[in-house]
Each structure stands twice: as structure tokens, then as C-alpha cells.
C-alpha positions as CSV (number, residue, x, y, z in Angstrom):
1,M,10.0,-47.9,-37.2
2,A,7.0,-45.6,-37.3
3,M,6.0,-44.0,-34.1
4,K,2.4,-44.6,-33.0
5,P,0.5,-41.5,-32.0
6,T,-0.6,-41.6,-28.3
7,L,-2.8,-39.5,-26.2
8,Q,-1.4,-38.5,-22.8
9,A,-3.0,-36.6,-20.0
10,K,-0.8,-33.9,-18.5
11,Q,-1.6,-31.9,-15.4
12,A,-0.3,-28.3,-15.1
13,T,-1.1,-25.3,-13.0
14,T,-1.4,-21.9,-14.7
15,L,-2.5,-18.5,-13.4
16,A,-5.6,-16.9,-14.7
17,L,-6.8,-13.5,-13.6
18,S,-10.5,-13.6,-14.4
19,P,-12.5,-10.5,-15.3
20,Q,-14.3,-10.7,-12.0
21,L,-11.1,-10.8,-10.0
22,Q,-9.6,-7.9,-12.1
23,Q,-12.8,-5.9,-11.3
24,A,-12.6,-6.7,-7.6
25,L,-9.0,-5.8,-7.3
26,R,-9.5,-2.5,-9.2
27,L,-12.5,-1.5,-7.1
28,L,-10.9,-2.3,-3.8
29,Q,-7.9,0.0,-4.5
30,L,-9.9,2.9,-5.8
31,S,-10.3,6.0,-3.6
32,Q,-13.8,7.4,-3.0
33,P,-13.7,10.0,-5.8
34,E,-12.2,7.4,-8.2
35,L,-15.0,5.0,-7.2
36,E,-17.7,7.5,-7.9
37,A,-16.2,8.3,-11.4
38,A,-16.0,4.5,-12.1
39,L,-19.7,4.0,-11.1
40,R,-20.8,6.8,-13.3
41,E,-18.9,5.4,-16.2
42,A,-20.4,1.9,-15.6
43,A,-23.9,3.3,-15.5
44,E,-23.3,5.2,-18.8
45,S,-21.9,2.1,-20.6
46,N,-24.3,-0.6,-19.3
47,P,-28.1,0.0,-19.9
48,L,-28.8,-2.6,-17.2
49,L,-27.4,-0.3,-14.5
50,E,-28.6,3.0,-13.1
51,L,-27.0,5.4,-10.7
52,D,-28.8,6.5,-7.6
53,E,-26.9,9.5,-6.2
54,A,-29.3,10.1,-3.3
55,P,-27.5,9.9,0.0
56,A,-27.9,6.6,1.7
57,A,-25.9,6.4,4.9
58,R,-25.2,2.9,6.1
59,A,-24.4,2.1,9.7
60,D,-22.9,-1.1,11.0
61,A,-25.6,-3.8,11.0
62,G,-28.0,-1.0,10.0
63,D,-27.8,0.7,13.4
64,D,-25.7,3.5,14.9
65,T,-25.5,1.7,18.1
66,A,-23.8,-1.3,16.6
67,D,-21.0,-2.9,18.5
68,P,-17.7,-1.5,17.3
69,E,-15.9,-4.8,18.0
70,V,-15.1,-7.2,15.2
71,S,-18.2,-9.1,14.5
72,D,-18.5,-12.9,14.2
73,E,-20.7,-12.7,11.1
74,P,-19.7,-15.1,8.2
75,E,-16.9,-13.8,6.1
76,A,-17.9,-12.4,2.7
77,P,-15.7,-13.6,-0.1
78,A,-12.8,-11.2,0.0
79,P,-11.9,-9.4,-3.2
80,A,-8.5,-10.9,-2.8
81,E,-5.9,-12.3,-5.1
82,D,-6.0,-15.9,-3.9
83,S,-8.0,-17.6,-6.6
84,A,-6.9,-19.2,-9.8
85,A,-8.5,-21.2,-12.5
86,P,-6.4,-23.6,-14.5
87,D,-6.5,-23.0,-18.2
88,G,-4.1,-24.4,-20.7
89,D,-5.6,-22.7,-23.8
90,D,-2.9,-20.5,-25.4
91,R,-5.5,-18.2,-26.9
92,E,-7.1,-17.7,-23.5
93,A,-3.6,-16.9,-22.0
94,T,-3.0,-14.4,-24.8
95,A,-6.4,-12.8,-24.2
96,Q,-5.7,-12.7,-20.5
97,R,-2.3,-11.0,-21.0
98,S,-4.0,-8.5,-23.3
99,D,-6.6,-7.7,-20.7
100,L,-3.9,-7.2,-18.0
101,Q,-1.9,-4.9,-20.3
102,E,-4.9,-2.7,-21.0
103,W,-5.7,-2.6,-17.3
104,A,-2.1,-1.7,-16.4
105,A,-1.9,0.9,-19.1
106,A,-4.7,2.8,-17.4
107,E,-2.5,3.5,-14.4
108,A,-0.5,6.7,-14.7
109,G,3.0,7.7,-13.7
110,L,5.7,5.3,-12.3
111,Q,3.6,2.1,-12.6
112,E,2.8,2.7,-16.3
113,H,6.4,3.6,-17.0
114,L,7.7,0.4,-15.5
115,L,5.1,-1.9,-16.8
116,G,5.7,-0.6,-20.3
117,Q,9.3,-1.8,-20.1
118,L,8.4,-5.1,-18.5
119,R,5.9,-5.7,-21.2
120,L,8.8,-6.0,-23.7
121,V,10.6,-8.8,-21.9
122,L,7.8,-10.9,-20.2
123,R,5.8,-13.3,-22.3
124,R,4.2,-15.8,-19.9
125,P,0.9,-14.9,-18.2
126,H,2.1,-15.8,-14.7
127,E,5.2,-13.6,-15.1
128,W,3.2,-10.7,-16.2
129,L,0.8,-11.2,-13.3
130,A,3.7,-11.2,-10.9
131,A,5.2,-8.1,-12.5
132,Y,1.9,-6.2,-12.1
133,V,1.5,-7.2,-8.4
134,L,5.1,-6.2,-7.7
135,V,4.8,-2.8,-9.5
136,D,1.5,-2.2,-7.8
137,A,3.2,-2.7,-4.4
138,L,5.8,0.1,-5.0
139,D,5.3,3.3,-3.0
140,E,5.5,6.7,-4.5
141,D,9.3,6.8,-4.2
142,G,9.7,3.5,-6.0
143,Y,10.5,1.3,-2.9
144,L,9.1,-2.2,-2.3
145,R,8.4,-2.0,1.4
146,E,6.3,-5.1,1.6
147,P,8.3,-8.4,2.1
148,L,8.5,-10.5,-1.0
149,A,7.0,-13.6,0.8
150,A,3.9,-11.5,1.7
151,I,3.4,-10.4,-1.9
152,A,3.9,-14.0,-3.1
153,A,1.2,-15.2,-0.7
154,T,-1.3,-13.2,-2.6
155,L,-0.7,-15.2,-5.8
156,P,-1.7,-18.8,-6.3
157,A,1.3,-21.3,-6.7
158,A,3.8,-18.5,-6.1
159,S,6.7,-18.0,-3.6
160,A,9.4,-15.5,-2.9
161,D,11.7,-17.6,-5.1
162,T,9.4,-17.5,-8.1
163,L,8.9,-13.8,-7.8
164,R,12.6,-12.9,-7.3
165,P,13.5,-13.3,-11.1
166,V,10.7,-10.9,-12.0
167,L,11.8,-8.5,-9.2
168,H,15.3,-8.5,-10.7
169,L,13.9,-7.5,-14.1
170,L,11.9,-4.8,-12.4
171,Q,15.1,-3.5,-10.6
172,A,16.9,-3.3,-14.0
173,C,14.2,-1.0,-15.4
174,D,14.4,2.7,-15.7
175,P,14.6,4.5,-13.3
176,I,17.3,2.3,-11.7
177,G,16.7,1.9,-8.0
178,C,13.1,1.0,-8.1
179,G,12.1,-2.2,-6.4
180,A,14.6,-1.9,-3.5
181,S,13.4,-2.3,0.0
182,D,15.4,0.4,1.6
183,L,17.7,3.4,0.8
184,A,20.9,1.3,0.9
185,G,19.5,-1.2,-1.6
186,C,18.3,1.6,-3.8
187,L,21.7,3.2,-4.0
188,R,23.4,-0.2,-4.5
189,L,21.3,-0.9,-7.5
190,Q,22.3,2.5,-9.0
191,L,26.0,2.0,-8.3
192,A,25.8,-1.4,-9.9
193,A,24.9,0.4,-13.2
194,F,28.2,2.3,-13.1
195,D,31.5,1.0,-14.6
196,P,33.5,-0.3,-11.6
197,A,36.4,1.7,-13.1
198,T,34.5,4.9,-12.2
199,P,36.6,7.0,-9.8
200,G,35.5,6.4,-6.2
201,W,33.2,3.5,-7.2
202,T,34.7,0.8,-4.8
203,L,34.7,3.1,-1.8
204,A,31.2,4.3,-2.7
205,V,29.9,0.8,-2.6
206,R,31.5,0.2,0.7
207,L,30.0,3.4,2.1
208,V,26.5,2.5,0.9
209,E,26.6,-1.1,2.2
210,A,28.1,-0.5,5.6
211,H,28.4,3.2,6.5
212,L,25.4,5.1,5.1
213,D,24.4,6.4,8.5
214,A,27.9,7.7,9.1
215,V,27.8,9.5,5.7
216,A,24.7,11.4,6.7
217,R,26.0,12.3,10.2
218,H,29.6,13.2,9.9
219,T,31.6,15.8,8.0
220,P,33.9,14.4,5.2
221,E,37.0,15.0,7.4
222,R,35.5,13.1,10.4
223,L,34.2,10.4,8.1
224,A,37.7,9.9,6.5
225,A,39.2,9.6,9.9
226,L,36.7,7.0,11.0
227,L,37.2,4.9,7.9
228,G,41.0,5.3,7.8
229,E,40.8,6.9,4.4
230,T,42.3,10.1,3.1
231,S,40.2,13.1,1.9
232,A,41.6,12.5,-1.6
233,T,40.2,9.0,-1.8
234,L,36.9,9.8,0.0
235,S,36.0,12.9,-2.1
236,P,35.3,11.1,-5.4
237,A,33.3,8.4,-3.5
238,L,31.1,11.0,-1.9
239,A,30.7,12.9,-5.2
240,L,29.5,9.6,-6.8
241,I,27.0,9.0,-4.0
242,R,25.6,12.5,-4.4
243,R,24.9,11.7,-8.1
244,L,22.5,9.0,-7.0
245,D,18.8,9.5,-6.6
246,P,17.4,8.4,-3.2
247,R,13.8,8.6,-4.5
248,P,13.9,7.3,-8.1
249,G,10.1,7.0,-8.4
250,A,9.3,10.5,-7.1
251,R,10.0,12.2,-10.5
252,F,7.1,10.2,-12.0
253,A,4.6,11.4,-9.4
254,V,1.4,12.4,-11.1
255,N,0.5,15.9,-9.9
256,R,-3.2,15.8,-9.7
257,T,-5.5,17.3,-7.1
258,E,-7.5,14.6,-5.3
259,Y,-10.2,15.8,-2.9
260,I,-10.4,13.7,0.3
261,Q,-13.8,12.2,0.9
262,P,-14.2,9.9,4.0
263,D,-15.0,6.3,3.3
264,A,-16.1,5.7,6.9
265,I,-17.1,7.8,9.9
266,A,-16.3,7.0,13.6
267,Q,-18.7,8.3,16.2
268,R,-19.1,7.9,19.9
269,L,-22.7,6.8,20.6
270,G,-24.1,5.3,23.8
271,G,-20.7,5.2,25.5
272,R,-18.9,3.3,22.7
273,W,-17.3,4.0,19.4
274,V,-19.2,2.9,16.3
275,V,-18.5,3.1,12.6
276,R,-20.8,3.8,9.7
277,M,-20.0,4.0,6.0
278,A,-20.0,7.4,4.4
279,H,-22.5,8.4,1.7
280,S,-21.7,7.3,-1.8
281,P,-23.6,6.9,-5.1
282,R,-25.1,3.5,-5.5
283,L,-25.7,1.3,-8.5
284,A,-28.9,-0.7,-9.1
285,L,-30.4,-2.9,-11.9
286,N,-32.6,-0.9,-14.3
287,P,-36.0,-2.6,-13.9
288,H,-37.2,-1.5,-17.4
289,Y,-34.3,-3.1,-19.3
290,T,-34.3,-6.1,-17.0
291,A,-37.9,-6.8,-17.8
292,L,-37.1,-6.8,-21.6
293,I,-35.0,-9.9,-21.3
294,G,-36.8,-12.9,-22.9
295,H,-39.2,-10.6,-24.7
296,C,-37.1,-9.2,-27.6
297,R,-35.2,-10.4,-30.6
298,D,-32.5,-13.0,-30.2
299,E,-29.5,-10.7,-30.8
300,D,-30.9,-8.0,-28.5
301,D,-31.8,-10.6,-25.9
302,S,-28.3,-12.0,-26.0
303,Y,-26.8,-8.5,-25.6
304,L,-29.0,-7.8,-22.6
305,R,-28.2,-11.1,-20.9
306,D,-24.4,-10.3,-21.3
307,Q,-24.9,-6.9,-19.9
308,L,-27.0,-8.3,-17.0
309,Q,-24.2,-10.7,-16.1
310,E,-21.6,-7.9,-16.1
311,A,-23.9,-5.8,-14.0
312,R,-24.3,-8.5,-11.4
313,W,-20.5,-9.1,-11.3
314,L,-20.0,-5.4,-10.6
315,L,-22.7,-5.2,-7.9
316,R,-21.3,-8.2,-6.2
317,A,-17.8,-6.7,-6.3
318,L,-19.1,-3.5,-4.9
319,E,-20.8,-5.3,-2.0
320,Q,-17.5,-7.1,-1.3
321,R,-15.6,-3.8,-1.4
322,S,-18.0,-2.1,1.0
323,E,-18.0,-5.1,3.4
324,T,-14.2,-5.3,3.4
325,L,-13.8,-1.6,4.1
326,R,-16.5,-1.6,6.8
327,R,-14.8,-4.5,8.7
328,V,-11.4,-3.0,8.3
329,A,-12.6,0.4,9.6
330,Q,-14.4,-1.2,12.4
331,A,-11.3,-3.1,13.5
332,I,-9.2,0.0,13.3
333,V,-11.5,1.9,15.5
334,A,-11.7,-0.9,18.0
335,A,-7.8,-1.1,18.1
336,Q,-7.2,2.6,18.3
337,A,-10.0,3.7,20.6
338,G,-7.3,5.2,22.9
339,F,-6.3,7.6,20.1
340,L,-9.9,8.6,19.5
341,E,-10.3,9.3,23.3
342,H,-7.0,10.9,24.2
343,G,-5.2,11.8,20.9
344,P,-1.8,10.8,19.5
345,V,-0.2,10.1,22.9
346,A,-2.5,7.1,23.1
347,M,-1.8,5.7,19.6
348,R,-0.8,2.0,20.0
349,P,1.3,-0.1,17.7
350,L,-0.7,-1.8,15.0
351,T,0.4,-3.9,12.0
352,L,-1.4,-5.1,8.9
353,R,-1.0,-8.7,10.1
354,E,-2.4,-8.0,13.5
355,L,-5.5,-6.5,12.0
356,A,-5.8,-9.0,9.1
357,E,-5.7,-12.3,11.1
358,P,-8.8,-11.9,13.2
359,L,-10.7,-10.6,10.2
360,G,-9.7,-13.7,8.1
361,L,-8.2,-11.5,5.4
362,H,-4.7,-11.5,3.9
363,E,-2.3,-8.7,4.7
364,S,-2.3,-7.6,1.1
365,T,-6.1,-7.3,1.0
366,V,-5.9,-5.1,4.1
367,S,-3.1,-3.1,2.5
368,R,-5.3,-2.5,-0.6
369,A,-8.3,-1.6,1.6
370,T,-6.3,1.0,3.6
371,R,-4.6,2.7,0.7
372,R,-6.2,6.1,0.0
373,K,-9.2,5.3,2.2
374,Y,-10.1,7.8,4.9
375,L,-11.8,7.7,8.3
376,R,-13.5,10.8,9.7
377,T,-13.2,11.1,13.5
378,P,-13.9,13.8,16.0
379,R,-10.1,14.4,15.9
380,G,-10.0,14.9,12.2
381,T,-10.0,12.9,9.0
382,F,-7.1,10.4,8.6
383,E,-6.0,7.9,6.0
384,F,-6.6,4.4,7.3
385,K,-2.8,3.8,7.1
386,H,-2.3,6.6,9.7
387,F,-3.4,4.2,12.3
388,F,-0.7,1.6,11.6
389,G,2.8,1.8,13.0
390,A,5.5,-0.3,14.7
391,G,5.9,-0.5,18.4
392,L,9.0,0.0,20.6
393,G,8.7,-3.2,22.6
394,T,7.9,-1.3,25.9
395,G,5.5,-3.0,28.1
396,E,2.0,-3.0,26.6
397,G,3.5,-1.3,23.5
398,T,4.0,2.4,22.6
399,S,3.8,3.4,19.0
400,A,6.2,5.8,17.2
401,T,3.3,8.2,16.8
402,A,2.7,8.3,20.6
403,V,6.5,8.8,21.3
404,Q,6.6,11.7,18.9
405,A,3.5,13.3,20.6
406,H,5.2,12.9,24.0
407,L,8.4,14.5,22.7
408,R,6.5,17.4,21.3
409,R,4.8,17.9,24.7
410,L,8.0,17.7,26.6
411,I,9.8,20.2,24.4
412,A,6.8,22.6,24.4
413,A,6.9,22.5,28.3
414,E,10.7,23.4,28.6
415,T,11.8,26.2,30.8
416,A,12.9,29.2,28.7
417,G,16.7,29.1,28.3
418,Q,16.9,25.5,29.7
419,P,16.3,23.2,26.8
420,L,16.4,19.4,27.4
421,S,19.1,17.4,25.6
422,D,18.1,14.3,23.7
423,Q,19.4,12.2,26.5
424,A,17.4,14.2,29.0
425,L,14.3,13.7,26.9
426,A,15.0,10.0,26.8
427,D,15.3,9.9,30.6
428,R,12.0,11.8,31.0
429,L,10.3,9.3,28.7
430,Q,11.9,6.4,30.7
431,A,10.4,7.9,33.9
432,E,7.0,7.9,32.2
433,G,7.4,4.2,31.4
434,I,8.5,4.6,27.8
435,A,11.9,3.0,27.2
436,V,13.5,4.7,24.2
437,A,17.1,5.2,23.3
438,R,18.7,8.6,22.9
439,R,19.4,8.0,19.2
440,T,15.7,7.2,18.7
441,V,14.7,10.5,20.4
442,T,17.1,12.3,18.0
443,K,15.5,10.5,15.0
444,Y,12.0,11.4,16.0
445,R,12.9,14.9,17.0
446,E,14.4,15.5,13.5
447,R,11.4,13.8,11.9
448,L,9.2,16.3,13.7
449,G,11.3,19.2,12.4
450,L,12.3,20.3,16.0
451,P,15.7,21.9,16.5
452,S,18.4,20.5,18.8
453,A,18.8,21.6,22.4
454,A,21.7,23.9,21.4
455,E,19.6,25.5,18.7
456,R,16.6,25.8,21.0
457,G,18.8,27.4,23.7
458,Q,19.7,30.2,21.4
459,R,16.2,31.3,20.9
């Protein structure tokens, strides 16, 4: 019996990264020097654009006395990652993947190395998009510090479960260990690549999973006693761990000099802190070529119209970038006014989520907006990320930066020959209303590069 051809409607959701969204994402994550280079390149390649390098400082609301608090103005469309356009055309999907590959290949170092490997095994556009976002979220050591659910929230129709298979592929790439969220996870991934028959492998896995802190703190003899092992069994396990790389991505760091240019400036005017955007070259439409549209040959007119559309996309993306950076900088200054007034001892805990929610932005958008962006203050020029840090859960909240500043102050004020132990330092901080454990004092003291009480007493 012959089958009758039928026409069926089928609904499906696919991911599409439009050229406009690609452009917005790329611009938002560029540093100031990179942005200037990109604008010059755009002006050279598009006759409808011209570059105006004359300084044009811009203050909040056009006035240096603007309120530093977060404004209630309507939200400009964020250059975020939350939009998608359904498209079932295979040719469009192939073109989209090609565009993404070209864009990713422009990145140097670890990202390019990993994406080059993933490109060989990923075929679907939504998988490739997930891979790019995951790789882009890695820090310079190769760690994925951001929760998988938060990354998934930046993609349409994605979840932690849908990203996890792509993350597993990423973690299998060279260098092994990239994509882990912490040191233990990084070392576990590397141990998993060894043959379990390797001498010391089983104990090494046990050490990494449950006793990594003890490995760092104790001598091999003391560690063996704590674990109920002999030196003969412990030695090959420790030797194997020493072969692992705690920073697998660091070897791919691109050694290039990048001059810091502030993106925003914080000033105290009229008794309050205000923010204005720093000087930057600006793009504008070229009036001469714009006037030619509609008055030249068809092929030339079509070319100019295409260039005009691209120019307008770029100008719109630049406006969105500037507005996002302005609002983020303004919110940082409002949140960390204590630091600007009194220095590191007054730094308060601040998270990406805490800043993002009142701004109506996603955490990932704020993360992109704070990466390699700098705020100039009377206390120096700092990366936006400098102002973020976890709290200790003490009263109104004390940041790790503030605790370290207090520790430095207490140690600097010690009586010669009478250094304070870490427990004594913790007690002093407790008396000042900062509840912090002795082990935390030890961790922060070591992070500051300050010697122990015994070492300070020998000076």
C-alpha cells in the first residue's frame, strides 16, 4: 500500500547567536585599549563610520553633581546573552557555527587551544554555543569558578543538566584539569587520566578527595601517622600528586603588555560620590557617505545601505556597552563608598548577584562588565572586580579585604619582640567586633605574605 505524502507542522527550539548579539558580547568584554583598537578598525573598514578622537568626557546624566545612587531610569536593552531566534534552516545553522568559530579563533591562549579541540567533536550549534560560553568563563588558571546553573541562565532553553555533557568534554581536553571548580576537582581530573595500576594512585585519589589540606600543612611523617599509613605507601602517592599541575591553564597565558586605562572615574563633589565615564574615541556616521544613499547606482546604493545597517548596529551596541558600564560603576561606588572614604578597612562584602538584581541585569552580564574594566578613585585605580568579595557573616558584614587590612594594621603596631599569635590576632579582631576564626587569620596572614609570630619574634 502506497504511503500518502503528508505535511506536518513541527515546533522546535534552536539557539541562534545573531551578528548583533555577537557584536554586543564582544564589545562588552573588551578592555578600554582593545575597544579603541576595535573602533579604529571599524572606522577603517566601514565608510559610513568616522572616528572622533577628541576628548568628550561624559558625566552621569550629563552633570558632575549627579546622584551616585542607582537611578530609576528605564533599563537600556542589556547586551546580554538571553535572546534567541528560532531558525530551523540547516544552512543558517552552518553559517552560524562558522561565524562562532571565526570569532572564537580570534581569542588567544587557553581559550583558542580548548575551542580548537572542541570544534572537532561538537557538531550542533547549541552545543558549540554552550562550549564557547563555558570556555569564556574559565579564569587564567583554567578553573570554572562560576556555578554551572548561573552560566546556563545566560543561554536560552539551557540548564545545568544540558551544559554538563559539554563541560565533561571540555574537562577531557588538553590540558587536563581545566573546567574544574576548585583545586581538588582539578587534581581529580588529572588523576583520572592515569592508569589505576600506577603506584600510589589509589591513595593519591584518597588524599586529593579528603585530605588535601592536610597534605599542604603536614610533613610526610606526620601525615602518614594521621592517616594510619606507612611512609612506604605514602611516598609514591605524594610523588604522584607532585606530578599534577594545580594551574593547568597558566602555561597558556598570553604574555602581552596591556596598559591600564580607566573606564570610569569616581570623584567626591558636593559632599557625595559621583561617577563619570572616562574619555574614549567615539564613532559617528559619516554625513558625506550617508547623503549618497539613494543617489547612486543600484549596486553602490545597496552596498552603502548594508554598511549603514552595520554601522547602526555597532553604534547601538556601543551605547548599550557604555550604559551598562556606567550603571555598574555607579552601583559599585554607591556600595563601596566606605572604601572610598576610609580605605580597605571599610570594604564591605559585595557579590555579583547583589549588584545585578537592583540593576535588572544578569550576573553574567555584570561579570562581563567588570572584567578588565577599571575605576579611577582618589585611592588609586582598581579593576571593577576588586570591589567584590565574600563576607564573613559578622554583623553588618566584613569583607575579606577589610579583615586583611585590619590584620596588617595589628601586626604593624606590635611591640618589638612581642609578636601576636594568630589566636591573639583573632581575639583582637573579636574585640573590635569582627568574628573570625584563628585558621582564617592564618590563611589571610599567609595570603598577605606576613610571617608567623615565631618568625616575627626572631627579627
